[in-house]
N, C-alpha and C positions, 0 to 999 in steps of 0.2 A: 184136759186141753192142753194142751201144749203153744209156745210162741217160740219163733225163731228168728234170725239177725242173719242174712247171706248177704257176703261181701262181694258183689258186681256190678257192672255199670249201672243204677239202678243209686247204689248206697254209696258208689264210687266218688268225692268228690275231686283227686287229686291222688297225684301217686311223685315220689321221687326216689332217683338213686343214688348210694354213695357210701364209699369204699375208705379203706384205710388212708388214704391220700388226704382227707383232710383234716389228719394227725401227722403228717410227714412221709406217712407210708408210703408206697407204689402199687397196691394192689388197681388189678384192672377190674371195672364192673361195668356190663351192659344189659341191656334188656329185652324180647323180644315178646308176642301175644299172638297168641293162633285162637283160634275156638275156643278150649278150650282149658289153657294152659295161661296162666303167666310166669316166663321165663325168667331166670336172673343168671347171668355170664358172669361167675369170678373167676379171675388168672389171680390168686394167693403168690403174693407176695412176701418175704419172710424179713423185709428190711424193718420193718416195722412190730417193736414188740408183741402186739394182739392183733396179727390184720384181720382184717375183714371184709364183710361185703354185706350189703345190708338196700331192701325198699322198702319204703315208708309211704304206705295207704293210708291218704285224707279221707275221713268217715264222718265227719263235722266241722260246719267255721263259727260260729254263732255262740250253738250251746250243743256241748259235749251229749253223750250220748249215754242212758245208763242200762250198764250190765249187769249190774247187780244182785238182777233177782233172776240172771240165767245161773243155770246148773251148771253147766259142763259147756264146751268149743269144741268139734269136730275138726281136725284137719285131714286133709289130703294134699300133704304136701310131700314130696322124693326130692332124693340129694344123690347126686353121681360122680365118682369123681374118687383118688387117690387115697387110700385113712381113713380115718372114723369121719362118718356122717353125719354129725350134730349141725342142728338146726335150734338157735334161739327163734322164742316165738315174744314176742312183748305187745298188751295192751297197754300205753302213753294216757294216764291218767291228767285233771287241770283241776286247780287246788288255788285260792285266789291268795292262800297264804305262803306262796313259793313256785307259784308260776307267772312267770313270763311268755305271753303267748307267743310273742313273737323270737323264743328262745326255745329249740326246741329240745336240748337238755336238763331245761326245767322241767320239763312234766313227769309225773311220777312213771316209773318203771315198774309194772308187772311181769314176771317172767316167767318161764321157764323154760326145759331146754331138753331137749330128745335127739334121736341118734335112730336117720329114718333108716338105717340100714338092720335095727335090730324090733324095732315098732312098724307092723303092718300096718298101712293106709287103709280105709281113712283111722286115725290115732282120734279116740275120745278121753279128753283132759277134765276133770272136776275142778271149775272154777276155783276153788278153795285152797288146789293144793300149787297155786302162782306165791308167789314169794317176789320182796323187794328185797334187788340186793345192796345187801353193806357197806358196798362201795358207791355207791349213787348218794345214799343219805347223808354218806360222811364228807361227798362232797360238794355237797349242801350243804353238810354243819346243822342235820335236821335232829330235834327230838329222837326220843326210843317210840317215843308217842304217835311218832311220823312213818313208823312201819311198818304198820297193815298197811295189808293188800286194800285199795283202793279203784273200785270201779266204776262206781255211782256217774263218772263227767267222761266219759272217753272221747279221747280227738282222735287216734292215729291208734292203726294196727299197724305191724313191721314185721318182717320178716329175715333174721341175721344169717350169715354163719356163726360158727357157734367152736366150743374150744377144740384144740388140738387136729387144726384143719392143715395140712401135707402142703406144702407149695404146688403150685400148678391150677392148671383148670377143673373147675367143679361147677356144676350145672344144678341150679335149684327149679325143678315143676313143680307151683302151686297151683293147685289144681280145684280145691273148693276150699272156704271159713266158712264153719256157719256154727251159733250160737243157738246151745237149745234152754229153754225154761219152761217151767212151767206158769199160767195165769194165776192159780192159788196156791201158793206156797204154804208146808206143810204147816207152817208154826199158825196161819190163815186157819188150815182146814180144820186144825182143831180148836181153834177157838169158834169157828163156827159148831161145832162136835160139841163143843160142851154150853154154847149160846143154847141150840136144840135140847140136850138134856137138862138143862136148865130151864126150858120154859115144857118138857114134859113134866117134870118132876111138880111143875105149879100146878099146873093139869090134873096130874093125877094126884096132886094131892086134894083141890078141889072136887072131883070125883068121888074121891076117899072118904073126905068129909062127909060129903053129903051121904054116903054107905053105911056112915057110922051112923046115923043118926039115925034109921031104920034098925042096924043090926050090931048090938053092943057088940057082940064077938068080934066082928070082923078087924074093931079096934087092935087087938093083937096083931092080926094076920097084916094092917096098916104099917103099924111100927116096925112089925122088921125087916116090909118093904119099902119103907122109907130111909133104914139105915143103908141100904144096898145102896141105895141113888146117891146119898149122901158121901157114900166110901168112890164111889166112883166117882163122882167129881172130885175128888183130892185128891183122886189116882190122875186125871184127866189136870186138875190145877199144880201137882204136882208136875209133871210133864214140862207143862210150859216154860214151867218155874227152870226149869231142868235146861230145856233148849235151850235160853234166854244167857244163862249162869256158868254154861258149862260148854267145852271143846268137844264138840263131836267125835272125834277120832281117839284120844287119849283119854276122855273123862276128867281135866281137869281143869281149873277153874280160866276161864281167857277173860278178856280185860273188862270184858262188864260187871263179868262174877268177882275180883278183883276192887270194886271201885266201893263195896260195902262194906270195907276192913280197911280202909286206905286212912276215914280222919280218925277211928280212933290209932292206930297204928301212929301220926304223926300228933297224936294228943299226948302220946304215952311218951314221946319225946319233948317238946314242947313244957309241958305243963307237967309232967310226973320225971324228968328225970332219967327214964330207961333208954337201954340202949337199944336199939335196933338195924338189922343189918338187911343186909338184900346182896342176892348170888344170882348174877348173869351166867346160864350157860348153853352153851352154843356147841351139838354136837359137830367133829372134825369133817371135811371134805363129804358131808350128806349128800351136795348136789351129784358125786361120784359113786354114788351110793343107789340112786333117781337113777343116773346115764345106765350104770352096768347090771342091775340087777333089774330096774323096772319098779312100775311107785306101788302098788302093792308089796311089793318087800320094803319099800321104804316107808310107807302105813304101818309094818310091823314092827320095823325101828322104834320109832316114831312111839307106840306104843309101848317097847318093850322100857325103852328108855324113858317113858313116865313114869313107867310102872314100876322101877328100879328107884327112882327118887323117892316115891310114894312110900315106896316099905321102908327106906332108910330115912326120912327126914322128924322131926318130934312131931307129935302133935297139932302142937300148936303153931307150927310153922305150917305158909301159905303155899303151893306151887299152883305159874299160870304158865299158859301157854302165849308167848308172848307173839310168835310169827311165824312159817314153817317150822324151821330147826328150832329151834331160840325159845329157851323158858326162861322164866325167874323166879327165885324161891327167897321169899321173905322171912325173916326171922326175929319175929321179938324176942325182946330181953338175950338180944347177943351184939357184942362188940365185935368190931372187923378182924381185931386176932381168931376170936373163938370162930367165927365165918370163915376166915381164909382153912384154918384146920379143918373141919366140919369138908368145905370145898374139897382139899384134899382126900379125906378120905373115902369122897364120892369119887373124885378123877380117879382112884385106885379101883375102885372096883366098878366101874365101867370099862378099864381097860383089860379086865380080867375078867370081863362077865362073857355070856352067850350067848349071840348073836342068830338071827338067819342066815341062809348062805356061808355060815361060817366066818362070817363078816369079823375084821378087829379094829374095833371101833375107838376111837379117844375122842376127849370134849376138854377143850379151852372154858374154864373161867375168870370172872371179874367180882370182885367183892368191896365194897361202900359199905359206912358205917355211916348216917344220917348223925348230922348235926345240929343243936336247937336249933339254928340262927336258919335252916333252912327248909324248904318241901319240900313232897315227895316228888317231884319232878327234877329238882338237885340230885337225890340218891340216886333215881334212876340214870341221870348223864354218864354218872360219875362213877356208875357200874359197867356202865358200856363201853368209858373209857377205858377203865381196866380189863374189859372183856378184848377191846378192841386192840390195846398191847398185846396181851394173852396170845391171837392172833397172830398177831403181824409177827413177832421175835418167837414162832416157830410150833405155836398150838402144842395142843395138850400140857399145860399145866397152868397151876394158879398165879395169876397178879391180885396184890390188892392193892386200891386205890392210893392212900399212900405211897408206896413204894413208886409212882406215876407221877405224882405233884411233889414227893422231894426228891426225885430224878430229873422232872424239869424243872427247880429249883436249883439245882446245879448245875 
């Protein structure tokens, strides 16, 4: 049982085109429409650092649309012109905590980028591959906890020219945009199965108990059958627990799974005086891996990256997929200096690793140690600042938060 959202005349409220002229650029944009396509005409001028043309489709006014229960989006978009024909696709989410509905730039960007020359339309993209760009978070001064993809309150769908557009004329044909999902999610289906199994178990118990009053020898058979049912129920219960706490692609903890460990980590620092450090790590230029090799290769890289970290961390360390290509490693009883040494070891292992399609991968690291007066959110923010410094100053390096603070002080 599937559900579908289609961008058409019935769901479209308004549309607006814009170019880099809003930032002082000189790119020109116009649009036409026929019976089958919305056509964006763009003349790229290189006078602005990041030239672009964009169309924004408004699909909600008073209340956003919940796309969180959809599984994937299907795009029929073609682009023509000189050079790579990369297209950025945005789903804009509103949140009362940071969105001013009168300012488009405050709506959270959930984005995916693809090259129409490399991907045949219609292109099916899982929604869990959308990411929130780090530059948007830094411009808004938001915390790392806001880095998760959010699609429960979407107001706008946007199509824009992507990276590395050559100067000159480009034309983007938007033929079809639709989202697909299931009315019943996998989690709910497993829960229904579990409830049915429990109901079956109780019914079977009643019938078996009645029969055992007639024949004593059937009691042993009933016991064996009940044990099998209980084992099956435990398997289903564990599957449901894993779904809620583990990242389905890399099989490491997600943010929900991490929450059960945070109180103990905080108590160890504040009450017991233990040293706890966190390492933020990010695969350098991961978007180019997806753009040039496809998302299947990108998924293999993420799985291999997570497996490599798991193989080299301590049993007490906690690895979490933070979002997209970002991971966080919580290291109890570890100083910042020891965290830096461990991060440097990981950096070298990653740089010398064997990756799909013979890719050469590097990673950037930010390390911070939690202080007794701080909260976990402060620790994550400091590690994220150190990671941002590592990426801004050349990538493929390890930066400690203490060095960031010292440099700011000087």
